[in-house]
C-alpha positions as CSV (number, residue, x, y, z in Angstrom):
1,X,72.5,110.1,114.1
2,X,71.3,110.1,110.2
3,X,67.7,110.3,110.6
4,X,67.0,109.2,106.9
5,X,68.8,106.3,104.8
6,X,70.7,106.9,101.8
7,X,69.6,103.5,100.7
8,X,66.2,102.0,100.7
9,X,67.2,99.2,103.1
10,X,65.4,99.1,106.3
11,X,68.4,97.0,108.1
12,X,71.1,99.8,108.0
13,X,71.7,103.6,108.1
14,X,74.0,103.4,104.8
15,X,76.4,101.2,103.3
16,X,80.0,102.1,103.8
17,X,82.9,100.4,101.7
18,X,86.4,100.7,102.9
19,X,88.8,100.1,100.0
20,X,91.9,99.0,102.2
21,X,93.8,96.4,100.6
22,X,96.3,96.0,103.3
23,X,94.0,96.0,106.2
24,X,93.4,92.1,106.4
25,X,96.0,91.2,109.0
26,X,94.8,94.0,111.5
27,X,90.9,92.9,110.8
28,X,91.7,89.1,111.0
29,X,94.5,88.8,113.5
30,X,96.6,86.7,111.1
31,X,100.0,86.2,112.7
32,X,101.3,85.3,109.2
33,X,100.6,88.6,107.5
34,X,103.4,91.3,108.8
35,X,101.5,94.3,108.0
36,X,100.4,96.5,110.8
37,X,100.2,100.3,109.9
38,X,98.5,103.3,111.5
39,X,95.9,103.6,108.3
40,X,95.1,99.9,108.7
41,X,94.4,100.2,112.4
42,X,92.3,103.3,112.1
43,X,90.2,101.8,109.3
44,X,89.7,98.5,111.2
45,X,88.7,100.3,114.3
46,X,86.2,102.8,112.3
47,X,84.6,99.8,110.4
48,X,83.9,97.8,113.5
49,X,82.5,101.0,115.1
50,X,80.4,101.8,112.2
51,X,79.0,98.2,112.2
52,X,77.9,98.5,115.9
53,X,76.4,102.2,114.9
54,X,74.1,100.7,112.5
55,X,75.8,100.8,109.3
56,X,76.3,98.1,106.8
57,X,80.2,97.9,106.2
58,X,82.2,96.3,103.6
59,X,86.1,96.2,103.2
60,X,88.0,95.4,100.2
61,X,91.4,93.5,101.2
62,X,94.2,91.8,99.2
63,X,94.2,87.9,98.9
64,X,95.7,86.3,101.6
65,X,93.9,82.8,101.1
66,X,90.9,83.7,102.6
67,X,87.1,83.2,101.3
68,X,86.2,85.4,98.4
69,X,83.7,86.7,101.3
70,X,83.9,86.4,104.8
71,X,82.6,88.2,107.8
72,X,84.6,89.2,110.7
73,X,83.0,91.3,113.7
74,X,79.9,92.3,111.4
75,X,82.3,93.7,108.5
76,X,81.9,91.9,105.2
77,X,85.5,91.3,103.7
78,X,85.8,91.0,100.0
79,X,89.0,89.4,98.3
80,X,90.9,91.3,95.5
81,X,94.1,90.6,94.2
82,X,97.2,88.5,95.8
83,X,100.0,90.7,97.1
84,X,102.6,89.5,94.6
85,X,100.4,88.4,91.8
86,X,101.0,89.4,88.2
87,X,103.8,90.8,85.9
88,X,105.6,94.0,86.7
89,X,104.4,96.8,84.9
90,X,101.1,94.9,83.7
91,X,100.0,94.1,87.3
92,X,98.9,97.7,87.6
93,X,96.1,97.1,85.5
94,X,95.9,93.3,85.9
95,X,95.2,92.0,88.6
96,X,95.3,95.2,90.9
97,X,93.3,98.0,89.5
98,X,90.8,95.4,87.7
99,X,90.1,93.5,90.9
100,X,89.8,96.5,93.0
101,X,87.2,97.9,90.5
102,X,85.3,94.9,90.5
103,X,85.3,94.4,94.2
104,X,83.9,98.0,94.6
105,X,81.3,97.2,92.1
106,X,80.1,94.0,93.9
107,X,80.3,95.7,97.2
108,X,77.5,98.4,95.6
109,X,77.9,100.6,98.8
110,X,76.7,104.2,99.1
111,X,80.1,105.8,100.2
112,X,83.5,104.7,99.5
113,X,86.3,105.4,101.8
114,X,90.0,105.2,101.2
115,X,93.0,106.0,103.4
116,X,96.5,107.3,102.5
117,X,98.0,108.5,99.4
118,X,98.5,106.6,96.4
119,X,96.9,105.5,93.1
120,X,93.9,104.0,94.9
121,X,92.8,107.9,95.9
122,X,92.3,108.3,91.9
123,X,90.6,104.9,91.4
124,X,88.0,105.5,93.9
125,X,87.4,108.9,92.9
126,X,86.7,107.7,89.3
127,X,84.7,104.9,90.5
128,X,82.5,107.1,92.4
129,X,82.0,109.5,89.7
130,X,81.2,106.9,87.1
131,X,78.8,105.2,89.3
132,X,77.0,108.1,91.1
133,X,78.6,107.2,94.6
134,X,80.3,109.3,97.1
135,X,83.7,108.9,98.0
136,X,85.9,110.0,101.2
137,X,89.7,110.4,101.2
138,X,91.2,110.3,104.8
139,X,95.1,111.6,105.3
140,X,97.1,109.1,107.1
141,X,100.3,111.5,107.7
142,X,101.4,115.3,107.0
143,X,103.3,114.1,103.6
144,X,99.9,113.0,102.1
145,X,99.3,116.9,101.6
146,X,102.6,118.0,100.5
147,X,103.1,118.9,96.7
148,X,105.2,116.0,95.1
149,X,104.9,113.9,98.2
150,X,107.9,111.3,98.6
151,X,105.5,108.8,99.6
152,X,104.6,108.2,95.9
153,X,107.4,106.8,93.7
154,X,105.9,106.7,90.2
155,X,104.6,109.6,88.0
156,X,101.5,107.6,87.2
157,X,100.7,106.9,90.8
158,X,101.1,110.6,91.6
159,X,98.9,111.8,88.7
160,X,96.2,109.2,89.8
161,X,96.4,110.7,93.3
162,X,96.1,114.3,92.8
163,X,93.4,113.5,90.4
164,X,91.6,111.8,93.4
165,X,92.3,114.8,95.5
166,X,90.6,116.9,93.2
167,X,87.7,114.6,92.6
168,X,86.8,113.0,95.9
169,X,83.4,114.2,97.5
170,X,85.2,114.7,101.0
171,X,88.8,114.9,102.3
172,X,89.3,114.3,105.9
173,X,92.6,115.2,107.8
174,X,94.0,114.2,111.0
175,X,95.4,117.6,112.4
176,X,95.4,121.4,111.9
177,X,98.5,121.3,110.0
178,X,97.2,118.9,107.3
179,X,94.1,121.0,107.1
180,X,96.5,123.8,106.2
181,X,98.6,121.9,103.9
182,X,95.5,120.6,101.9
183,X,94.2,124.0,101.5
184,X,97.7,125.7,100.5
185,X,98.9,122.8,98.1
186,X,95.7,121.2,96.6
187,X,93.3,124.2,97.0
188,X,90.6,121.8,98.7
189,X,88.7,122.2,101.9
190,X,88.7,119.4,104.2
191,X,87.3,118.4,107.6
192,X,89.4,117.8,110.8
193,X,88.1,114.3,112.5
194,X,90.4,113.1,115.1
195,X,92.0,109.6,115.2
196,X,90.2,107.2,117.6
197,X,90.9,104.2,119.7
198,X,88.6,102.2,121.8
199,X,89.3,102.6,125.7
200,X,91.1,99.2,126.6
201,X,89.2,97.1,129.1
202,X,91.5,97.0,132.3
203,X,93.7,99.7,131.0
204,X,97.0,99.9,133.0
205,X,100.3,101.3,133.1
206,X,103.6,100.0,135.0
207,X,105.1,102.4,137.4
208,X,108.4,100.2,137.2
209,X,108.0,99.4,133.7
210,X,110.1,99.5,130.5
211,X,110.5,102.2,128.0
212,X,108.6,101.1,124.7
213,X,109.0,101.7,121.0
214,X,106.5,100.4,118.3
215,X,106.8,101.0,114.7
216,X,107.8,99.4,111.4
217,X,111.3,99.5,111.2
218,X,112.1,101.9,108.6
219,X,114.7,104.8,108.2
220,X,112.0,107.4,108.3
221,X,110.9,106.2,111.8
222,X,114.7,106.5,112.9
223,X,114.6,103.3,115.1
224,X,118.5,103.9,115.5
225,X,117.7,106.9,117.8
226,X,116.0,104.5,120.2
227,X,118.9,102.1,120.3
228,X,121.1,105.3,120.8
229,X,118.8,106.1,124.0
230,X,119.1,102.8,125.4
231,X,122.9,103.2,125.3
232,X,122.7,106.5,127.0
233,X,120.5,105.1,129.8
234,X,121.7,101.6,130.6
235,X,119.9,101.2,133.9
236,X,116.7,101.1,132.2
237,X,114.7,98.5,130.4
238,X,113.8,99.3,126.6
239,X,111.4,97.2,124.6
240,X,111.2,97.3,121.0
241,X,108.1,95.9,118.5
242,X,108.5,96.3,114.9
243,X,108.4,94.3,111.7
244,X,110.7,95.2,108.7
245,X,109.9,97.3,105.8
246,X,109.9,94.9,102.7
247,X,111.7,97.8,100.6
248,X,114.8,97.8,103.1
249,X,115.4,94.4,104.8
250,X,118.9,95.2,105.5
251,X,118.1,98.0,107.6
252,X,115.6,96.0,109.5
253,X,118.6,93.3,110.1
254,X,121.1,96.1,111.3
255,X,118.8,97.6,113.9
256,X,118.0,94.1,115.1
257,X,121.4,93.5,115.3
258,X,122.0,96.6,117.4
259,X,119.2,96.1,119.7
260,X,120.2,92.3,120.4
261,X,123.7,93.4,121.3
262,X,122.5,95.6,124.1
263,X,121.6,94.0,127.3
264,X,118.9,96.3,128.7
265,X,116.9,96.0,125.0
266,X,114.2,93.4,124.1
267,X,113.8,93.2,120.5
268,X,110.6,91.7,119.7
269,X,110.4,92.2,116.1
270,X,107.1,91.8,114.2
271,X,103.8,91.4,116.5
272,X,100.3,91.2,115.3
273,X,98.3,94.4,116.2
274,X,96.4,92.8,119.3
275,X,99.8,91.5,120.8
276,X,101.8,94.8,120.4
277,X,98.7,96.5,122.0
278,X,99.3,94.4,125.1
279,X,103.1,95.6,125.6
280,X,101.5,99.0,126.4
281,X,100.2,97.6,129.7
282,X,103.8,97.1,131.0
283,X,105.5,100.2,129.7
284,X,106.0,103.5,131.7
285,X,107.0,105.4,129.0
286,X,106.4,105.4,125.2
287,X,109.1,106.9,123.0
288,X,108.5,107.7,119.0
289,X,111.8,108.8,117.0
290,X,110.1,109.7,113.7
291,X,111.1,112.9,112.2
292,X,107.4,113.3,110.5
293,X,104.3,111.9,111.1
294,X,100.6,112.3,111.1
295,X,99.0,111.5,114.2
296,X,100.2,108.2,115.7
297,X,97.9,105.3,117.0
298,X,100.5,104.7,119.6
299,X,99.9,107.8,121.0
300,X,96.5,107.1,121.7
301,X,97.3,103.5,122.7
302,X,99.9,105.2,125.4
303,X,97.5,108.1,126.5
304,X,94.5,105.8,127.1
305,X,96.9,103.8,129.7
306,X,98.2,107.1,131.3
307,X,101.3,106.5,129.7
308,X,103.4,109.9,128.8
309,X,104.8,110.0,125.4
310,X,108.2,111.6,124.4
311,X,108.7,112.5,120.7
312,X,110.8,114.8,118.5
313,X,107.6,116.0,116.4
314,X,104.9,117.8,117.5
315,X,101.5,115.8,116.8
316,X,99.6,119.4,117.2
317,X,97.7,118.2,120.4
318,X,97.1,121.2,122.6
319,X,95.4,121.8,126.2
320,X,95.6,125.5,127.0
321,X,98.0,126.3,124.5
322,X,100.4,123.5,126.0
323,X,101.6,120.2,124.0
324,X,100.1,117.2,125.1
325,X,103.0,114.6,125.3
326,X,106.7,115.6,125.7
327,X,108.4,117.0,122.6
328,X,112.2,117.3,122.6
329,X,114.8,118.5,120.0
330,X,117.9,116.5,120.4
331,X,118.8,112.8,121.8
332,X,120.1,114.6,124.5
333,X,117.1,116.2,125.6
334,X,115.4,112.9,125.1
335,X,117.6,111.3,127.5
336,X,116.9,113.9,130.2
337,X,113.1,114.2,129.7
338,X,113.1,110.4,129.7
339,X,115.4,109.9,132.9
340,X,113.3,112.6,134.8
341,X,110.2,110.6,134.1
342,X,111.6,107.3,135.1
343,X,112.9,108.7,138.2
344,X,110.4,111.4,139.4
345,X,107.0,109.8,139.9
346,X,105.2,113.2,140.7
347,X,106.3,114.4,137.1
348,X,105.4,111.0,135.4
349,X,101.8,111.0,136.9
350,X,101.2,114.6,136.2
351,X,102.2,113.9,132.6
352,X,100.2,110.6,132.3
353,X,97.0,112.4,133.7
354,X,97.2,114.9,131.4
355,X,97.6,112.5,128.4
356,X,94.5,110.3,129.9
357,X,92.3,113.3,130.2
358,X,93.2,114.8,126.8
359,X,92.6,111.2,125.3
360,X,89.2,110.7,126.8
361,X,87.8,114.3,125.7
362,X,89.1,114.1,122.1
363,X,89.9,110.8,121.0
364,X,86.8,108.4,121.6
365,X,85.2,106.0,119.5
366,X,81.9,108.2,119.8
367,X,83.6,111.5,118.9
368,X,85.0,110.2,115.7
369,X,81.6,108.4,114.7
370,X,79.9,111.9,115.2
371,X,82.2,113.3,113.0
372,X,81.7,110.9,110.1
373,X,77.9,110.8,110.6
374,X,78.1,114.8,109.9
375,X,79.8,114.0,106.6
376,X,77.4,111.2,105.9
377,X,74.5,113.6,106.5
378,X,75.9,115.9,104.0
379,X,75.9,113.3,101.3
380,X,72.2,112.5,102.2
381,X,71.3,116.2,102.0
382,X,72.7,116.3,98.5
383,X,70.8,113.4,97.3
384,X,67.4,114.7,98.5
């Protein structure tokens, strides 16, 4: 715990501001806002935990009709711009950049935290350099640290992002691979702080449950492979949760139609985070079909319930050199591994126990907060 306050306030340790435009739906639980991503979930979990630890926390989100300021679970929410406000090209400056900048100014925090690659990384870095504040950038997936990352479309945004990586006070990564990429591609040292997930009350799994998939329906997530898996295993029940990617609605409609055509697949579409989280309780296995990720929150949601995960990618989690979760190389191998864990209770229990044990040791809220407090402490020392 930090022993001396960055600010002079006797009421909190320090003031942290999360610049998180798309996090309002997760924070508020608003069913009408179909935005639930891993970055948003991690920021909300961290913000709430920091409040309980003794920090003052502010979060800047887009305008969805809420009050200019409101407090949710101790976090002060500041309203910025409406999602589609402004004219093309011009709206980059007004209302987006201008309202974010004004909200950061109004927050008057000690430390500003921003997650995922994009122009906001540069905006936050520039604001903090101009005002003498401290800045943190946290990577959300491996492509955040790849040169010319495909996650950023416009050259203007790419320039701002790379400016941000060069100038933020601290970079946080999710896994050892990101640590390496950040050093190799951007010549910056970074700190590895694992993602976190609060242990769910009455956590459970269902030995006779379904095979679960949760994520945004976009091509990089390859949900079509989950449909293929359901076709290969017609005797088992599959549940699919995910909203559409606004940039590719046709793909969402295609996946929805394919899922609804199979009698063993229940397609639920978009669900708010809290509702989607409950579907892990009824699952026996969790399947991820993405070809690239950082560290999925869904893995933690599964592991905390003793549910094994099956995926094509390696998230980097290891115990005694062995991966946590089941990693496969083909849809045929995925079919075989899934079927084995659906029929072999001993194998399923062994895998689930390994996942739960690893989660408890490495992904608790306490562990993450300790990591962030170490970063905050370095900021404090630099100001002495």
